[in-house]
C-alpha positions as protocol buffer text, in pm:
chain_id: "A"
residue {
  index: 1
  type: MET
  ca { x: 12065 y: 13832 z: 7017 }
}
residue {
  index: 2
  type: ARG
  ca { x: 12049 y: 13472 z: 7136 }
}
residue {
  index: 3
  type: ALA
  ca { x: 11712 y: 13535 z: 7303 }
}
residue {
  index: 4
  type: ASN
  ca { x: 11565 y: 13651 z: 6968 }
}
residue {
  index: 5
  type: TRP
  ca { x: 11700 y: 13346 z: 6790 }
}
residue {
  index: 6
  type: THR
  ca { x: 11561 y: 13114 z: 7058 }
}
residue {
  index: 7
  type: LYS
  ca { x: 11223 y: 13284 z: 7043 }
}
residue {
  index: 8
  type: ARG
  ca { x: 11209 y: 13250 z: 6663 }
}
residue {
  index: 9
  type: TRP
  ca { x: 11320 y: 12888 z: 6679 }
}
residue {
  index: 10
  type: ARG
  ca { x: 11051 y: 12803 z: 6934 }
}
residue {
  index: 11
  type: LYS
  ca { x: 10785 y: 12971 z: 6719 }
}
residue {
  index: 12
  type: GLN
  ca { x: 10901 y: 12783 z: 6409 }
}
residue {
  index: 13
  type: ARG
  ca { x: 10912 y: 12457 z: 6603 }
}
residue {
  index: 14
  type: ALA
  ca { x: 10557 y: 12515 z: 6733 }
}
residue {
  index: 15
  type: CYS
  ca { x: 10437 y: 12576 z: 6376 }
}
residue {
  index: 16
  type: LEU
  ca { x: 10611 y: 12259 z: 6258 }
}
residue {
  index: 17
  type: ASP
  ca { x: 10465 y: 12053 z: 6542 }
}
residue {
  index: 18
  type: GLU
  ca { x: 10118 y: 12187 z: 6466 }
}
residue {
  index: 19
  type: PHE
  ca { x: 10163 y: 12107 z: 6096 }
}
residue {
  index: 20
  type: LEU
  ca { x: 10279 y: 11754 z: 6168 }
}
residue {
  index: 21
  type: ASP
  ca { x: 9994 y: 11696 z: 6411 }
}
residue {
  index: 22
  type: THR
  ca { x: 9727 y: 11814 z: 6169 }
}
residue {
  index: 23
  type: LYS
  ca { x: 9850 y: 11734 z: 5819 }
}
residue {
  index: 24
  type: LEU
  ca { x: 10032 y: 11402 z: 5851 }
}
residue {
  index: 25
  type: VAL
  ca { x: 9787 y: 11197 z: 6046 }
}
residue {
  index: 26
  type: MET
  ca { x: 9837 y: 10830 z: 5969 }
}
residue {
  index: 27
  type: LEU
  ca { x: 9559 y: 10576 z: 5975 }
}
residue {
  index: 28
  type: PRO
  ca { x: 9605 y: 10289 z: 6219 }
}
residue {
  index: 29
  type: ASP
  ca { x: 9681 y: 10045 z: 5937 }
}
residue {
  index: 30
  type: GLU
  ca { x: 9946 y: 10283 z: 5795 }
}
residue {
  index: 31
  type: GLN
  ca { x: 10142 y: 10318 z: 6117 }
}
residue {
  index: 32
  type: THR
  ca { x: 10464 y: 10128 z: 6154 }
}
residue {
  index: 33
  type: SER
  ca { x: 10425 y: 9831 z: 6385 }
}
residue {
  index: 34
  type: SER
  ca { x: 10679 y: 9722 z: 6644 }
}
residue {
  index: 35
  type: GLU
  ca { x: 10746 y: 9412 z: 6431 }
}
residue {
  index: 36
  type: GLN
  ca { x: 10830 y: 9633 z: 6132 }
}
residue {
  index: 37
  type: PHE
  ca { x: 11065 y: 9843 z: 6345 }
}
residue {
  index: 38
  type: ALA
  ca { x: 11234 y: 9526 z: 6470 }
}
residue {
  index: 39
  type: LEU
  ca { x: 11281 y: 9398 z: 6114 }
}
residue {
  index: 40
  type: LEU
  ca { x: 11426 y: 9732 z: 5999 }
}
residue {
  index: 41
  type: ARG
  ca { x: 11665 y: 9748 z: 6295 }
}
residue {
  index: 42
  type: ALA
  ca { x: 11783 y: 9392 z: 6232 }
}
residue {
  index: 43
  type: MET
  ca { x: 11840 y: 9461 z: 5862 }
}
residue {
  index: 44
  type: PRO
  ca { x: 12198 y: 9526 z: 5756 }
}
residue {
  index: 45
  type: GLY
  ca { x: 12275 y: 9885 z: 5662 }
}
residue {
  index: 46
  type: GLU
  ca { x: 12358 y: 9781 z: 5308 }
}
residue {
  index: 47
  type: ARG
  ca { x: 12006 y: 9641 z: 5262 }
}
residue {
  index: 48
  type: ARG
  ca { x: 11841 y: 9951 z: 5414 }
}
residue {
  index: 49
  type: LEU
  ca { x: 12041 y: 10170 z: 5179 }
}
residue {
  index: 50
  type: LYS
  ca { x: 11930 y: 9960 z: 4881 }
}
residue {
  index: 51
  type: LEU
  ca { x: 11566 y: 9991 z: 4991 }
}
residue {
  index: 52
  type: ALA
  ca { x: 11606 y: 10368 z: 5024 }
}
residue {
  index: 53
  type: GLU
  ca { x: 11749 y: 10382 z: 4673 }
}
residue {
  index: 54
  type: LEU
  ca { x: 11457 y: 10179 z: 4535 }
}
residue {
  index: 55
  type: LEU
  ca { x: 11213 y: 10411 z: 4711 }
}
residue {
  index: 56
  type: TYR
  ca { x: 11390 y: 10715 z: 4562 }
}
residue {
  index: 57
  type: TRP
  ca { x: 11369 y: 10583 z: 4206 }
}
residue {
  index: 58
  type: SER
  ca { x: 11007 y: 10479 z: 4254 }
}
residue {
  index: 59
  type: ALA
  ca { x: 10926 y: 10832 z: 4371 }
}
residue {
  index: 60
  type: ARG
  ca { x: 11096 y: 10976 z: 4063 }
}
residue {
  index: 61
  type: LYS
  ca { x: 10897 y: 10748 z: 3832 }
}
residue {
  index: 62
  type: LEU
  ca { x: 10575 y: 10843 z: 4006 }
}
residue {
  index: 63
  type: LYS
  ca { x: 10658 y: 11214 z: 3982 }
}
residue {
  index: 64
  type: ALA
  ca { x: 10743 y: 11174 z: 3611 }
}
residue {
  index: 65
  type: ALA
  ca { x: 10403 y: 11013 z: 3553 }
}
residue {
  index: 66
  type: GLY
  ca { x: 10239 y: 11308 z: 3729 }
}
residue {
  index: 67
  type: VAL
  ca { x: 10432 y: 11563 z: 3522 }
}
residue {
  index: 68
  type: ARG
  ca { x: 10346 y: 11371 z: 3205 }
}
residue {
  index: 69
  type: SER
  ca { x: 9976 y: 11374 z: 3293 }
}
residue {
  index: 70
  type: GLN
  ca { x: 9986 y: 11749 z: 3359 }
}
residue {
  index: 71
  type: HIS
  ca { x: 10182 y: 11821 z: 3040 }
}
residue {
  index: 72
  type: PRO
  ca { x: 10100 y: 11553 z: 2781 }
}
residue {
  index: 73
  type: ASP
  ca { x: 10249 y: 11766 z: 2504 }
}
residue {
  index: 74
  type: TRP
  ca { x: 10597 y: 11781 z: 2661 }
}
residue {
  index: 75
  type: PRO
  ca { x: 10873 y: 11565 z: 2513 }
}
residue {
  index: 76
  type: GLU
  ca { x: 11034 y: 11306 z: 2743 }
}
residue {
  index: 77
  type: GLU
  ca { x: 11350 y: 11516 z: 2777 }
}
residue {
  index: 78
  type: LYS
  ca { x: 11151 y: 11809 z: 2917 }
}
residue {
  index: 79
  type: VAL
  ca { x: 10961 y: 11580 z: 3156 }
}
residue {
  index: 80
  type: ASN
  ca { x: 11292 y: 11436 z: 3282 }
}
residue {
  index: 81
  type: ALA
  ca { x: 11439 y: 11784 z: 3321 }
}
residue {
  index: 82
  type: GLU
  ca { x: 11136 y: 11897 z: 3523 }
}
residue {
  index: 83
  type: VAL
  ca { x: 11153 y: 11591 z: 3749 }
}
residue {
  index: 84
  type: SER
  ca { x: 11524 y: 11657 z: 3805 }
}
residue {
  index: 85
  type: ARG
  ca { x: 11450 y: 12019 z: 3890 }
}
residue {
  index: 86
  type: ILE
  ca { x: 11175 y: 11920 z: 4133 }
}
residue {
  index: 87
  type: PHE
  ca { x: 11394 y: 11664 z: 4310 }
}
residue {
  index: 88
  type: LEU
  ca { x: 11689 y: 11903 z: 4320 }
}
residue {
  index: 89
  type: HIS
  ca { x: 11485 y: 12150 z: 4524 }
}
residue {
  index: 90
  type: ALA
  ca { x: 11288 y: 11893 z: 4726 }
}
residue {
  index: 91
  type: ARG
  ca { x: 11284 y: 11918 z: 5105 }
}
residue {
  index: 92
  type: THR
  ca { x: 11190 y: 11661 z: 5364 }
}
């Protein structure tokens, strides 16, 4: 049983690695520099958490704008409900 699980896991991992290698290629100017890593590591956890929260709310606003552009006839309540649904089921 364990051998089957290991085999499946390796296959899934290979697919994920292939996806990451082909789909998420970053341009040289988009890659995180060593200076950026050093700044992030030196930053207090409280500040990193605040930045993560700001990023989250920015992503929600951007998604709401996208939903609004796809469904201009929807009321704001329905747009907000759709954004909540999307974020509820989001995966990283």
